[in-house]
N, C-alpha and C positions, 0 to 999 in steps of 0.2 A: 293374476288369474291362476286358479289351481289347475293342475294337470298340464298336459301338453297342448299346444295350440292345434296340432294336427288332430287331436281327439275332438276338440271343439268343432273343427271343420267337419269331421266325420259325423258327429252328432247332429250338426246342422243339416247335413245331407240326409241323414236318417229321418229327421223330423220333416224335411221337405218330401221325402219319399212317402212317409205316412200321411202327409197332407194330401197327396194324390190319392192314397188309399181311402182316406176319409171323404174325399170328394166323390169317389165311387159310392161310398156308403150313403152319403146324403143325396146323391142323384137317384140311387135305387130307392131310397126311402121316399123321395119326392114322387116318383112315378108309381110306387107300389105301397101306399100308406097302410093298407089293410094288412099286408103281409108282415110289415114291420111292427104294427100294433099288436098282432097276435104272436109274433115270433119269440119275444122274450120269455113268455110262459112255457115255451117248448124246450128251452135249454135247461141244463143241469145247474140250477142256481147255486146249490151248495158247492159244487165244483168251482164255479166262478168265485165264490166267496173265499174258498180255501186257497185258490191261486192268488187272489188279492192279498190275503194274509201272508203267504209265502213271499211274494214279490216285495212287499213293503217291509216285512221283517228282515229279509236278507239285506235290503238296502240300509236299514237302520244298523245292522251288524257291520256293514262296510264302513259306516260313519264312525262307529265305535272303534273299529280297527284303525282308522286314520287317527283318531284322537289318541289312542294308545301309542301308536308309533311316534306321533309328534311329541308325546310326553316321554319318549325314550323307553317305553315298556315294550320291547320287541316280542317277548314271549306272549304277552297279552294280545298284542296285535296279531300274532300268528293264530292264537286261539280264536279270536274274533273272525279272522278270515276263513279258518276251517269251518266255524259255525255258519258263516254266511254261505259258504259253498255247499255245505250239507243241507241247509234249509233251502237254498236255491235249487238243489237237485230234486227237491220235491216237486218243483214246477213241471219238468218234463213228464214225471210220473203221473201227476194229476192231469196233465193235458192228455196223455195217452188214455187214461181212465175215462176222461170226459169224452174223448172221441169214440171210445168203445160204447159208452153209455148212449151217445148220439146215434150210433149205428144200430144199437138194440132198439132204439125208439124211432127208427125210420128217418133220422135226420141225416140224409146223405145228399149228394149233389142233385138228386131228383126231387128233393123236398121243397123246392121253391127258391125264389130270389133271396129271401132273408138268410137262409142257410148257406147259400152259395157265397154271399157277401161275408157272412160270419166266418166261413172257412178261409176265405181270401185274406181277411185281416188277421185272424188268429194264427194261421200257418206262418204268415210273414213275421208276426210277433214272436212266434216260437223259434224261428230261425235267428232273429236278432238276440233273443234271450239266450239261445244256445251259445252264441258267440261270447256273450257276457260270462256264461258259466265256464267256458274254455279260458277266458281271460282271468277268472278267479283262480283256476288251477295253475295257470302260468304265473300269476302274481304270487301265489303261495309258494311255488318252487323258488322264485327269485327272492322272496322275503326270507325263506329258510336259508338261503345261501348268502345272505347279507347284502343283497343288491340295493336295498333301500335303507335310508337312515332318517332320523328326524329332520335333517337339513334337506334331504332330497327324496321325497316320496311321490314325485310327479306321476310315475307310472301307476301307482296305486290310487292316486287322486283321479287320474284319467279313468281307471277301471270303475271307481265309485260313481263318477259323473255319468259314465256310459250306462251303468246299471240303473241309476236314477232316471235316466231318459227312457229306458225300457219300462220302468215303473210308471212313468207318466203316460206313456202310450197305453199300457195295460189299463190304467185307471179310466182312460177315455173309452177303451174297448168295453170294459166292464159296465160303465154307465150307459153306453149306447146300445149294447146287446142284451145284457142280463137285466138291467134295471129299466131300459128304454127311456132314458132321460132326454 
């Protein structure tokens, strides 16, 4: 099993937490179908698409980082991790821009149940993704000091697995809110 067992426990708990969040989503959608049918068209779809590209691209870069490290190419692994972090840092920037766009278009807590549930899930995702970005910074510092090797890169595997879990949650959020799947 890649990574540390403790990270798998943490990811399982995170997914359980988001299961509760999605239960709130589906309950609200059940009781307020019209609000959810019209809600997706009110969001900044381009922002959602850009966030999706950022999340998935940074996850791919983490996968490339692990492949490089396992092949003994430490410098390449560091470059991939720097790239993943830099691309990943576009996420909070885009999220803040999106929240500003929402405010300018009247999408605040008073805009109805769809917007309240949207903020509920996306703010929680933002928090979890911020932890992943902090983890990338920590992993980069440790990689630069030689803490990881091709034989033991469990910390970086754990980081990549965590980031992929946040990707998965984002893809569900994107489908349910922006695309209304």
